C-alpha positions in Angstrom: 2.7 -9.5 22.0 1.2 -12.6 20.3 2.0 -14.7 23.3 0.4 -12.2 25.7 -2.7 -11.9 23.4 -3.0 -15.7 23.3 -3.1 -15.8 27.1 -5.9 -13.2 27.2 -7.9 -15.3 24.7 -7.4 -18.5 26.7 -8.0 -17.1 30.2 -10.1 -14.0 29.6 -7.8 -12.3 32.1 -5.4 -9.4 31.6 -3.6 -6.6 33.5 -4.4 -3.1 32.3 -1.5 -0.8 31.6 -0.5 0.7 34.9 -2.7 -1.6 36.8 -1.7 -3.7 39.9 -4.1 -6.5 39.5 -5.5 -8.7 36.7 -9.1 -8.3 35.7 -11.5 -10.7 34.1 -13.5 -9.8 31.0 -16.3 -11.8 29.3 -15.8 -10.9 25.7 -16.1 -12.3 22.2 -13.4 -11.5 19.6 -14.0 -10.6 16.0 -10.8 -10.4 14.0 -10.2 -9.6 10.3 -7.2 -9.6 8.0 -6.2 -9.5 4.4 -3.0 -11.4 5.1 -2.4 -15.1 4.5 -2.0 -16.3 8.1 -1.1 -19.9 7.1 1.9 -18.6 5.1 2.9 -16.3 8.0 2.8 -19.4 10.3 5.1 -21.2 7.8 7.5 -18.2 7.8 7.5 -18.1 11.6 6.0 -14.6 11.8 2.6 -15.7 13.3 2.1 -18.2 16.1 0.3 -21.4 15.1 -1.4 -21.8 18.4 -2.8 -18.2 18.2 -4.1 -18.9 14.7 -5.9 -22.0 15.9 -7.4 -20.0 18.8 -8.6 -17.2 16.4 -10.0 -19.7 13.8 -12.9 -21.0 15.9 -15.3 -19.8 13.3 -13.9 -18.4 10.0 -15.7 -16.6 7.2 -13.9 -16.3 4.0 -14.7 -13.2 2.1 -13.7 -13.5 -1.6 -12.6 -10.4 -3.5 -15.0 -8.8 -5.8 -14.8 -10.6 -9.1 -17.7 -9.5 -11.2 -18.2 -6.3 -13.2 -21.5 -5.7 -11.4 -19.9 -5.9 -7.9 -17.2 -3.5 -8.8 -19.6 -1.2 -10.7 -21.8 -0.8 -7.6 -18.9 -0.2 -5.3 -17.2 2.2 -7.7 -20.4 4.1 -8.4 -21.1 4.7 -4.8 -17.5 5.7 -4.0 -17.2 8.1 -6.9 -20.6 9.7 -6.1 -19.5 10.3 -2.5 -16.2 11.8 -3.6 -17.9 14.1 -6.2 -20.3 15.3 -3.6 -17.6 15.8 -1.0 -15.4 17.9 -3.3 -18.3 19.7 -5.0 -17.6 18.1 -8.4 -20.1 17.3 -11.1 -21.3 13.7 -11.5 -18.9 11.5 -13.4 -19.7 8.6 -15.7 -17.7 5.5 -16.4 -16.3 4.6 -19.9 -16.7 0.9 -20.7 -12.9 0.6 -20.9 -12.6 2.1 -17.4 -14.9 -0.6 -16.0 -13.1 -3.4 -17.9 -9.8 -2.2 -16.4 -11.3 -2.1 -12.9 -12.5 -5.7 -13.2 -9.2 -6.9 -14.8 -7.1 -5.7 -11.8 -6.9 -8.3 -8.9 -7.3 -5.7 -6.1 -5.0 -7.4 -3.5 -5.9 -4.7 -1.0 -9.6 -5.4 -1.6 -12.2 -2.6 -1.1 -9.8 -0.4 0.8 -7.4 -0.3 -2.2 -10.3 0.2 -4.6 -11.6 3.2 -2.8 -8.1 4.7 -2.5 -7.5 4.2 -6.2 -10.8 5.8 -7.0 -10.0 8.9 -4.9 -6.8 9.3 -6.9 -8.7 8.7 -10.1 -11.3 11.4 -9.3 -8.5 13.8 -8.5 -6.7 13.1 -11.8 -9.9 13.6 -13.8 -10.6 17.0 -12.3 -13.6 18.5 -14.0 -13.8 15.9 -16.7 -17.3 14.3 -16.8 -16.2 10.7 -17.9 -13.6 8.5 -16.2 -11.3 6.7 -18.6 -8.5 4.2 -17.9 -5.9 7.1 -18.3 -7.3 8.5 -15.0 -6.4 5.4 -13.0 -3.2 5.2 -11.1 -0.3 4.2 -13.3 0.6 0.9 -11.5 -2.9 -0.4 -12.1 -2.8 0.4 -15.8 0.6 -1.2 -16.1 -0.4 -4.3 -14.3 -3.6 -4.9 -16.4 -1.7 -4.1 -19.6 1.0 -6.6 -18.9 -1.5 -9.3 -17.9 -3.7 -8.9 -20.9 -0.9 -8.6 -23.4 0.8 -11.7 -21.9 -2.5 -13.6 -22.5 -2.7 -12.4 -26.1 -5.8 -10.3 -25.4 -6.4 -6.7 -26.3 -6.0 -4.6 -23.2 -8.5 -2.2 -21.8 -6.8 0.9 -23.2 -6.6 -0.4 -26.8 -10.1 0.9 -27.7 -10.1 4.1 -29.8 -12.5 5.6 -27.2 -9.7 5.8 -24.6 -6.9 8.3 -25.0 -3.1 7.4 -25.0 -2.5 3.7 -24.1 0.6 4.8 -22.3 1.4 8.5 -21.5 4.3 10.4 -22.8 7.0 11.1 -20.2 6.3 14.8 -20.1 2.5 14.3 -19.7 3.1 11.5 -17.1 5.5 13.7 -15.1 3.0 16.6 -15.2 0.0 14.5 -14.2 1.9 12.9 -11.3 2.9 16.4 -10.1 -0.7 17.6 -10.3 -2.1 14.5 -8.6 0.4 14.7 -5.8 -0.3 18.4 -5.3 -4.0 17.9 -5.3 -3.8 14.9 -2.9 -1.7 17.1 -0.5 -4.4 19.8 -0.4 -7.1 17.2 0.0 -5.3 15.7 2.9 -4.6 19.2 4.3 -8.2 20.2 4.2 -9.1 16.9 5.9 -6.6 17.3 8.6 -7.5 20.9 9.3 -11.2 20.0 9.2 -11.6 22.5 6.2 -10.6 25.4 8.4 -8.5 27.8 6.2 -6.7 29.4 9.2 -5.6 26.0 10.5 -4.7 24.9 7.0 -2.4 27.9 6.6 -0.8 27.2 10.0 -0.1 23.6 9.1 1.1 24.2 5.5 3.0 27.4 6.2 1.2 29.1 3.3 -0.4 32.5 3.4 -4.1 32.7 3.1 -4.0 34.3 -0.4 -1.5 31.7 -1.6 -3.6 28.9 -0.3 -6.8 30.3 -1.9 -4.9 30.6 -5.2 -3.7 27.0 -5.1 -7.2 25.7 -4.2 -8.6 27.6 -7.1 -6.0 26.3 -9.5 -6.7 22.7 -8.4 -10.4 23.3 -8.5 -10.9 22.4 -4.8 -13.7 24.0 -2.8 -12.7 26.9 -0.5 -13.7 26.3 3.1 -14.3 28.4 6.2 
């Protein structure tokens, strides 16, 4: 595939699927990736000549590194999620912001937004987001990094609750988060149509309504 794509970039010619003749296209290509293509070239998984062809003009986008950058992105994302799921506005505890900025976010903004959606789901109707609401792998990563540096970690403040959850609480929270995420995805896939959601999930309408109520999710049409 890389070889075929390289030829298209060099000659601006290609044969459409099912076509009998090649066609010419005058186009410009914009490509983006969060992978390290130089390392992939060294491993032999990405063609060096294709990388050179793509790298005519490169723009390096550094990850968000300041509290203000993350605060603006997180604030906008959480506000949209609360509006979408008819939840009250949520504030950020200082420890929550410190943990956000302490995590390296290898998946960049996409990973941040995904984590915040899980965080909002875990918080439910609580008005303030604390580190305990963040996905477990993020809290573990930040805790290990800060403890290794001899620094107090983001959950050491008395304002946050439970630096590390007890197993029973952790198991229960994971179950609730997974169940809530399932129904969020179900409503999204069914375009918030209850009849279609029942068909996809195999649940009766009364059972679906009961679960949505338990999880404090809005009922749809």
